[in-house]
C-alpha positions as CSV (number, residue, x, y, z in Angstrom):
1,M,47.6,-24.1,47.6
2,A,48.7,-27.8,48.0
3,T,45.4,-28.8,49.6
4,A,43.4,-27.0,46.9
5,M,45.4,-28.9,44.2
6,M,44.7,-32.2,45.9
7,D,41.0,-31.4,46.3
8,L,40.8,-30.5,42.6
9,L,42.1,-33.9,41.7
10,W,39.6,-35.6,44.0
11,Y,36.8,-33.5,42.6
12,R,37.8,-34.3,39.0
13,R,37.7,-38.0,39.9
14,Y,34.4,-37.5,41.7
15,R,32.9,-36.0,38.6
16,A,34.4,-38.6,36.3
17,D,32.8,-41.3,38.5
18,G,29.3,-39.7,37.9
19,G,29.2,-37.3,40.8
20,D,26.9,-34.3,40.1
21,D,27.5,-31.9,43.0
22,D,29.1,-28.6,41.9
23,L,32.6,-27.8,43.2
24,R,31.3,-25.6,46.0
25,T,28.8,-28.1,47.3
26,W,31.4,-30.9,47.1
27,E,34.3,-28.9,48.6
28,F,32.3,-27.6,51.5
29,S,30.8,-31.1,52.2
30,S,27.3,-29.5,52.1
31,S,25.7,-32.9,51.4
32,A,27.1,-34.5,54.7
33,T,24.3,-34.7,57.2
34,D,25.9,-36.2,60.4
35,F,29.1,-37.4,62.1
36,G,28.3,-41.1,61.5
37,D,30.5,-43.7,59.9
38,D,29.7,-42.3,56.4
39,A,31.0,-38.8,57.3
40,P,34.3,-37.7,55.8
41,A,37.3,-38.7,57.9
42,P,38.3,-35.1,58.8
43,S,34.8,-34.4,60.2
44,Q,35.0,-37.6,62.3
45,V,38.4,-36.5,63.7
46,G,37.0,-33.0,64.5
47,Q,34.0,-34.4,66.2
48,R,36.2,-36.7,68.3
49,L,38.6,-33.9,69.3
50,A,35.6,-31.6,70.2
51,S,34.2,-34.4,72.3
52,L,37.5,-34.9,74.1
53,A,37.3,-31.1,74.9
54,G,33.8,-31.5,76.2
55,V,32.2,-29.8,73.2
56,A,29.2,-31.5,71.6
57,L,29.0,-30.5,67.9
58,P,25.6,-30.5,66.3
59,A,25.1,-32.6,63.2
60,S,24.6,-29.4,61.2
61,T,28.3,-28.6,61.6
62,V,29.6,-31.7,59.9
63,G,30.5,-29.9,56.7
64,V,32.3,-27.0,58.3
65,T,34.1,-29.4,60.8
66,N,35.2,-31.4,57.8
67,N,36.7,-28.4,56.1
68,V,38.3,-26.9,59.1
69,V,40.1,-30.1,60.0
70,H,41.0,-30.9,56.4
71,W,42.5,-27.5,55.7
72,L,44.3,-27.3,59.1
73,T,45.8,-30.7,58.4
74,G,47.1,-29.5,55.0
75,I,48.5,-26.3,56.7
76,G,50.1,-28.4,59.4
77,W,51.8,-30.7,56.8
78,G,52.9,-27.6,55.0
79,K,54.6,-26.4,58.1
80,V,56.3,-29.8,58.4
81,A,57.5,-29.6,54.8
82,G,58.8,-26.0,55.4
83,L,60.8,-27.0,58.4
84,A,62.2,-30.1,56.7
85,A,63.2,-28.0,53.6
86,R,65.1,-25.6,55.8
87,A,66.7,-28.2,58.1
88,L,67.6,-31.0,55.7
89,P,70.0,-30.9,52.7
90,V,67.2,-31.8,50.2
91,P,65.6,-29.6,47.6
92,A,62.3,-28.0,48.6
93,L,60.5,-30.1,45.9
94,G,61.8,-33.3,47.5
95,A,60.7,-32.1,50.9
96,G,57.2,-31.4,49.6
97,V,56.9,-34.8,47.9
98,A,58.3,-36.6,50.9
99,T,55.8,-34.8,53.1
100,G,52.9,-35.9,50.9
101,V,54.0,-39.5,51.1
102,T,54.4,-39.2,54.9
103,A,50.9,-37.6,55.2
104,F,49.5,-40.6,53.2
105,G,51.1,-43.2,55.4
106,T,50.4,-41.3,58.6
107,S,46.7,-41.0,57.8
108,Y,46.4,-44.7,57.5
109,A,48.3,-45.4,60.7
110,V,46.5,-42.8,62.8
111,L,43.0,-43.0,61.4
112,G,43.3,-46.8,61.3
113,A,44.3,-46.9,64.9
114,A,41.4,-44.6,65.7
115,G,38.9,-46.8,63.9
116,I,38.0,-44.2,61.3
117,Y,39.9,-46.0,58.6
118,E,40.2,-49.8,58.2
119,P,43.7,-51.2,58.5
120,I,45.7,-50.3,55.4
121,T,45.9,-54.0,54.4
122,S,42.1,-54.1,53.9
123,Y,42.2,-51.6,51.0
124,D,42.7,-52.7,47.4
125,R,45.6,-51.4,45.3
126,T,43.4,-49.1,43.3
127,T,42.0,-47.4,46.3
128,L,45.5,-47.0,47.8
129,W,46.9,-45.7,44.5
130,K,44.2,-43.1,44.2
131,D,44.9,-41.9,47.7
132,L,48.7,-42.0,47.4
133,S,48.6,-40.2,44.0
134,A,46.4,-37.5,45.5
135,H,49.0,-37.1,48.3
136,L,51.7,-36.9,45.6
137,V,49.8,-34.1,44.0
138,F,49.6,-32.4,47.4
139,G,53.3,-32.9,48.0
140,T,54.4,-31.8,44.6
141,A,52.3,-28.6,44.8
142,L,53.7,-28.0,48.3
143,G,57.3,-28.5,47.1
144,A,56.7,-26.1,44.2
145,A,55.3,-23.5,46.6
146,L,58.3,-23.9,48.9
147,T,60.6,-23.6,45.9
148,V,58.9,-20.4,44.8
149,A,59.1,-19.1,48.4
150,N,62.8,-19.8,48.5
151,L,63.3,-17.8,45.3
152,F,61.8,-14.8,47.0
153,R,64.0,-15.3,50.0
154,G,67.0,-15.5,47.7
155,R,67.8,-19.2,48.6
């Protein structure tokens, strides 16, 4: 749910900036054609991981690779938030928001070190705010989902 909420924000921004792909085409990265520098970051990560495992991904898989890595990353951060919410004396909403901020910072550290992103200092404030605010949406949705889950568990 949290990843979907983040994606809906990005899609809304894409359309507001003049993008004309429908949601399905945009979400499934159908317009991506190869794993080059213009490919979405998750697809580049997936391609590198596959390469490390000795698997050569054909260019035709860039879209599905992007989505698999993107959604698994969101699920992974959801697991982190769930563990944090159980282990730390913080509200689930706080754990979700903190996880979103951590995911934002970690993406720039890891993807910058991997050469997929530029160093965080090379981005302007507007770009960083757009990305941070999208991660705040992710974290808030994640925290809300954890809060609801806790209600069903009687916590």
